[in-house]
Backbone as a ProteinNet text record, in pm:
[ID]
protein_1_A
[PRIMARY]
MITHPTAQELVAGVAQWLPVDGSASVFGLRVARNALEIAARDMAMSPAADARAIERMRALLNRDGTRNELDEALVAAIRSGTIAPDEPALVAHLKATALDTIAIDQPKYAHALG
[TERTIARY]
84.7	0	89.4	57.8	135.3	95.1	194.4	168.4	227.9	188.1	236.9	316	416.8	459.8	538	528.8	605.6	749.9	837.4	977.6	988.4	911.2	915	868	765	715.6	818.4	889.1	993.9	1104.9	1151	1258.7	1212.9	1092.6	1040.1	1025.2	980.9	966.1	1098.8	1200.3	1333.6	1385.8	1369.2	1416.5	1347	1218	1142.4	1185.2	1212.7	1248.8	1392.2	1483.7	1626.6	1659.2	1709.2	1740.9	1865.7	1862.7	1976.7	2082.1	2048.5	2142.1	2226.2	2216.1	2295.6	2244.3	2119.4	2066.6	1998.5	2008.6	1942	2008.2	1924.9	1978	2032.6	2116.3	2169.9	2054.9	1957.7	1842.4	1765.7	1741.1	1669	1742	1873.9	1953.3	1948.3	1946.8	1935.5	1801.4	1694.1	1561.3	1560.2	1618.2	1623.4	1703.2	1815.5	1897.3	1819.5	1750.2	1671	1562.3	1497.2	1393.1	1451.6	1568.5	1632.8	1677.6	1722.1	1760.1	1638.7	1524.6	1401.3	1363.8	1371.5	1338	1430.2	1558.9	1654.2	1623.3	1594.8	1559.1	1430.7	1333.9	1207.5	1230.3	1308.6	1335	1412.2	1500.7	1581.3	1506	1420.7	1362	1216.2	1142.9	999.5	967.1	1041.8	1005.3	1006	1106.7	1112.7	1005.2	981.7	877.1	740.6	715.7	588.7	573.6	680.7	674.7	642.1	703	673	527.4	479.1	339.9	243.8	274.1	188.8	182.1	294.7	295.2	213	226.4	147.8	-1.2	-37.6	-180.1	-234.9	-154.9	-199.6	-234.7	-151.4	-178	-302.1	-318.2	-434.8	-564.9	-561.8	-683.7	-707.3	-603.9	-611.3	-648.7	-583.8	-606.9	-485.6	-481.9	-371.9	-418	-323.6	-356.1	-237.6	-256.5	-153.4	-154.7	-56.5	-51.1	-177.1	-217.3	-336.4	-462.5	-474.7	-592.2	-600	-486.1	-484.2	-509.6	-455.3	-484.3	-634.4	-697	-841.2	-920.6	-879.1	-948.2	-932.3	-815.9	-793.4	-880.8	-889.2	-977	-1120.9	-1165.1	-1302.6	-1325.5	-1227	-1240.4	-1248.1	-1172.2	-1177.2	-1312.2	-1355.1	-1483.7	-1601.1	-1595.7	-1707	-1703.3	-1591.6	-1577.7	-1523.1	-1489.7	-1430.8	-1297	-1223	-1097.6	-1115.1	-1096	-1110.8	-992.1	-1016.2	-907	-795.4	-827.7	-725.4	-668.3	-696.1	-640.5	-487.9	-419.2	-273.2	-199.1	-242	-173.8	-193.8	-310.4	-336	-249.4	-245.6	-164.2	-17.2	30.7	169.9	194.5	99	111.9	117.6	27.2	23.6	150.9	200.3	324.7	442.2	451.7	561.3	554.1	433.2	415.5	457	417.8	456.3	608	671.4	816.8	888.6	836.7	895.9	884.3	769.9	748.6	840.9	853.4	941.5	1087	1126.5	1264.3	1297.9	1198.3	1219.9	1216.4	1114.6	1093	1183.4	1206.5	1282.6	1374.3	1481.9	1563.8	1625.8	1657.1	1713.2	1610	1484.7	1377	1351.8	1355.2	1333.8	1441.2	1564.9	1674.5	1649.4	1596.7	1568.5	1457.7	1366.5	1257.6	1305.4	1421.3	1479.3	1468.3
-116.6	0	123.1	214.6	337.9	429.5	479.4	575.6	709.4	810.6	943.8	998.8	1075.2	1119.8	1011.6	1013.7	921.6	970.6	887.1	926.2	1051.8	1056.8	1173.2	1298.9	1285.2	1400.2	1447	1352.4	1390.6	1469.1	1417.3	1484.9	1623.1	1630.7	1760.2	1857.5	1807.7	1893.1	1947.8	1862.5	1908.4	2010.5	1982.8	2075.9	2211.1	2209.2	2333.9	2410.2	2337.3	2401.3	2452.4	2376.8	2403.9	2546.6	2626.5	2764.9	2770.3	2858.5	2871.1	2967.5	3038.1	3138	3086.4	2957	2900.7	2932.3	2975.9	3018.6	2906.9	2785.1	2675	2649.6	2618.8	2585.2	2442.7	2412.5	2276.8	2178.1	2214	2126.4	2105.1	2211.9	2200.6	2112.1	2126.1	2041.6	1895.3	1871.3	1735	1672.8	1750.2	1702.9	1672.8	1762	1742	1616.6	1598.3	1479.3	1353	1352.2	1234.9	1206.5	1310.5	1292.4	1231.6	1278.8	1224.2	1079.8	1046.8	908.4	816	862.1	783	763.4	869.6	859.7	760.9	765.1	672.8	528.2	504.1	367.4	322.7	414.1	380.7	339.2	417.1	384.6	253.6	225.4	103.6	-20.6	-5.9	-123.2	-150.4	-48.8	-67.4	-167.1	-169.9	-267.2	-412	-449	-585.6	-608.2	-508.3	-521.1	-535.2	-457.3	-468	-605.4	-656.3	-788.8	-896.6	-887.5	-986	-974.8	-851.1	-830.6	-884.6	-860.9	-911.2	-1063.2	-1128.7	-1275.7	-1326.7	-1262.6	-1305.9	-1286.4	-1171.9	-1146.5	-1236.6	-1269.2	-1364.3	-1498	-1541.5	-1668.6	-1658.7	-1547.3	-1528.7	-1521.5	-1449.7	-1421	-1516.4	-1591.6	-1683.6	-1608.2	-1494.3	-1414.9	-1328.1	-1272.3	-1186.8	-1041.5	-950.4	-808.8	-723.6	-593.9	-499.8	-491.3	-425.8	-409.5	-340.1	-232.5	-159.4	-243	-314.7	-400	-508.6	-569.1	-675.4	-619.6	-502.3	-437.5	-415.7	-361.4	-335.6	-465.1	-568.2	-697.2	-759.5	-742.9	-797.1	-725.7	-595.1	-519.1	-566.9	-582.8	-628.2	-768	-855.9	-992.6	-994.5	-909	-900.6	-844.2	-737.3	-675.5	-770.8	-849.6	-940.6	-1067.5	-1091.3	-1212.5	-1330.6	-1309.3	-1416	-1460.3	-1364.1	-1392.8	-1342.3	-1431.4	-1395	-1309.8	-1212.6	-1127.1	-1204.1	-1319.5	-1397.7	-1510.6	-1509.1	-1607.7	-1599.6	-1709.6	-1704.5	-1645.1	-1677	-1622.6	-1471.3	-1423.2	-1279	-1210.3	-1266.2	-1207.9	-1204.4	-1312.2	-1316.7	-1210.7	-1195	-1093.4	-953.3	-923.8	-790.6	-761.4	-861.8	-843.5	-819	-898.8	-882.4	-746.3	-703.2	-573	-461	-472.1	-370.9	-366.8	-482.6	-486.4	-428.4	-455.7	-396.3	-244.3	-194.3	-49.3	13.2	-51	0.2	-1.1	-103.9	-111.7	7.2	56.5	173.1	301.5	315.9	441.7	458.7	351.2	356.8	234.7	229.1	107.7	69.7	166.4	131.6	58.2	100.6	33.9	-105	-116.2	-246.2	-344.9	-297.2	-384.4	-433.2	-346.2	-383.6	-487.8	-488.1	-586.1	-724.2	-728.2	-856.5	-908.9
0	0	0	-87.7	-95.6	19	87.9	194.7	154.3	223.2	190.3	305.7	283.6	152.6	79	-52.2	-134.8	-141.5	-194.3	-209.8	-296	-402.9	-490.9	-417.2	-334.7	-258.3	-155.4	-93.2	2.2	-66.7	-179.9	-252.7	-298.9	-352.7	-398.1	-281.4	-166.8	-49.3	-1.4	0.7	41.5	-59.2	-187.9	-291.1	-279	-250.8	-236.7	-110.8	-3.5	123	123.5	64.7	75.3	31.3	123.3	87	-1.4	-98.7	-189.8	-136.8	-30.7	22.1	138.6	168.8	277.2	415.7	426.8	556.5	635.5	590.8	660.8	796	895.2	1027.2	1025.7	1121.6	1133.7	1152	1236	1257.7	1127.3	1053.3	926.4	827.1	822	732.4	775.1	906.3	956.9	915.9	928.8	888.6	738.9	659	514.1	479.6	546.9	522.8	556.4	670.1	708.1	605.1	555.4	453.9	327	286	166.4	187.7	308.7	338.2	332.1	382.8	374.1	227.7	148.8	6.4	-64.5	-32.9	-95.2	-57.7	70.8	112.1	44	34	-30.4	-175.3	-247.7	-388.2	-401.9	-308.3	-315.1	-268.5	-167.5	-102.4	-137.7	-179.7	-204.5	-315.2	-426.3	-529.8	-478.7	-402.1	-348.8	-243.3	-158.2	-56.1	-121.4	-226.5	-298.4	-362.6	-421.8	-485.2	-382.3	-264.5	-159.5	-114.5	-98.4	-56.9	-162.1	-288.3	-396.2	-391.6	-374.1	-368.1	-250.2	-134.6	-18.3	-42.9	-101.5	-126.1	-235.4	-336.1	-438.7	-373.7	-282.3	-213.7	-125.1	-55.8	31.4	-47.1	-157.9	-233.2	-349.9	-384.6	-498.3	-626.2	-646.7	-767.4	-794.8	-913.2	-954.7	-955.1	-963.2	-971.4	-932.9	-943.3	-900.2	-747.8	-693.5	-547.7	-496.7	-561.9	-517.6	-532.8	-644.3	-665.1	-558.6	-528.4	-427.6	-288.2	-257.7	-128.6	-113.4	-218.3	-213.8	-201	-273.5	-265.8	-127.6	-67.4	66.2	168.8	159.2	249.5	233.7	109.5	84.2	140.5	126.9	178.3	330.5	395.2	541.7	585.3	519.4	554.8	535.6	429.4	399.5	483.6	550.9	630.9	553	426	344.9	403.7	454.5	525.4	667.8	763.2	904.4	948.9	1035.8	1083.1	1153.8	1209.2	1279	1193.1	1064.3	971.3	977.8	1008.5	1024.2	903.9	783.6	665.5	655.6	695.7	695.8	800.5	919.7	1026.9	984.6	923.3	876.9	769.3	678.7	573	633.2	724.3	784.4	863.4	934.6	1010.6	915.8	809.7	714.1	645.1	611.3	547.3	642.3	768.3	867.3	884.6	891.6	908.1	786.6	665.6	545.3	548.7	592.1	599.9	703.7	818.2	923.7	877.6	803.1	753.4	664	591.9	506.2	588.3	669.9	742.7	864.5	937.9	1063.9	1075	997.1	993.9	1128.4	1213.1	1344.6	1428.5	1420.3	1493.3	1435	1303.9	1239.5	1283.1	1293.5	1337.1	1479.7	1564.4	1703.2	1711.7	1613.2	1613	1571	1508.4	1481.5	1346.7
[MASK]
++++++++++++++++++++++++++++++++++++++++++++++++++++++++++++++++++++++++++++++++++++++++++++++++++++++++++++++++++

């Protein structure tokens, strides 16, 4: 599932904010650097994370589709009761998806989770 801001939005935001006159504070530069690091990890890691999520959802739903289509179908299946919220494969998928997201957004925290 795509979350916001996207890598492109982060880079554009930093580019828009970055002062050209050298007046940025150390704190502001640190924030900008962190945003760019998140964007870089997102661009490097998201394709593989998305592919893994797609494979898990294909197995859960027994159908093919894009990441967004499968996300929507999974939500519909949970809402309709076709897939129970405590279904082990669903729980495993949600945990793996959360860990992939944390690895991109907060890699130090992801490392601590194991």
